[in-house]
C-alpha positions in Angstrom: 15.2 -12.3 -2.3 11.6 -12.0 -3.5 10.4 -9.9 -6.3 9.6 -6.1 -5.9 6.0 -5.1 -6.2 4.0 -1.9 -6.5 0.7 -0.9 -5.1 -1.4 2.3 -5.4 -3.8 3.4 -2.6 -6.4 6.1 -2.9 -7.5 7.6 0.4 -8.9 10.7 2.2 -5.9 12.7 3.6 -6.3 13.4 7.3 -4.6 13.1 10.5 -2.8 9.8 10.8 -3.8 8.5 7.4 -0.3 8.0 6.0 0.9 6.5 9.3 -1.9 4.0 9.3 -1.1 2.9 5.8 2.6 2.6 6.2 2.3 0.8 9.5 -0.1 -1.8 8.1 2.2 -2.4 5.2 5.2 -2.9 7.4 3.4 -5.1 10.0 2.1 -7.3 7.2 5.6 -8.2 6.1 6.5 -5.8 3.4 9.6 -3.6 3.2 8.9 -0.1 1.9 11.5 0.8 -0.8 9.9 3.9 -2.3 6.8 6.1 -1.9 5.3 8.8 -4.1 2.2 10.7 -3.2 -0.2 13.1 -4.9 -2.9 15.2 -3.1 -5.8 17.1 -4.7 -8.2 18.7 -2.2 -10.0 16.0 -0.2 -8.4 13.0 -2.1 -4.9 11.6 -2.2 -3.1 8.7 -3.8 0.0 7.0 -2.8 2.1 4.6 -4.8 4.4 2.3 -2.8 7.3 0.3 -4.0 7.5 -2.8 -1.8 9.6 -5.9 -1.3 8.0 -8.8 0.6 10.1 -9.9 3.6 9.7 -13.6 2.5 8.0 -15.6 -0.2 4.9 -16.2 2.0 3.8 -12.6 1.8 1.0 -11.9 -0.8 -0.1 -8.6 -2.3 -3.8 -9.8 -2.6 -3.9 -10.2 1.2 -2.3 -6.8 1.8 -4.9 -5.4 -0.7 -7.8 -6.7 1.4 -6.3 -5.4 4.7 -5.6 -1.9 3.3 -9.2 -1.6 2.0 -10.4 -2.1 5.6 -8.6 1.0 6.8 -10.6 4.1 7.6 -10.4 6.6 4.7 -9.1 4.2 2.1 -11.3 4.3 -1.0 -9.4 2.0 -3.3 -6.3 -0.1 -3.7 -4.9 -1.2 -7.1 -2.1 -3.6 -8.0 -0.5 -3.4 -11.5 -0.9 -6.7 -13.3 2.9 -7.2 -13.3 3.0 -7.0 -9.5 0.4 -9.7 -8.7 1.8 -12.5 -6.6 
């Protein structure tokens, strides 16, 4: 089994925003183990606890793909989670 990881995504809450994020994460080979979300007006942040399906999955690649989604303003990976 590969190591668990954590990633925080800041985005504009809107119709379908959460679904787009979770779908991308799962399609890119990560298993969602936990989620916490905070919303304040027109901004939201979501912290995901992830486990890569296999050793070939990289958080830095997921980071780049998430940043391309509509409404995502930033993605951060804690230093202990970098693969």
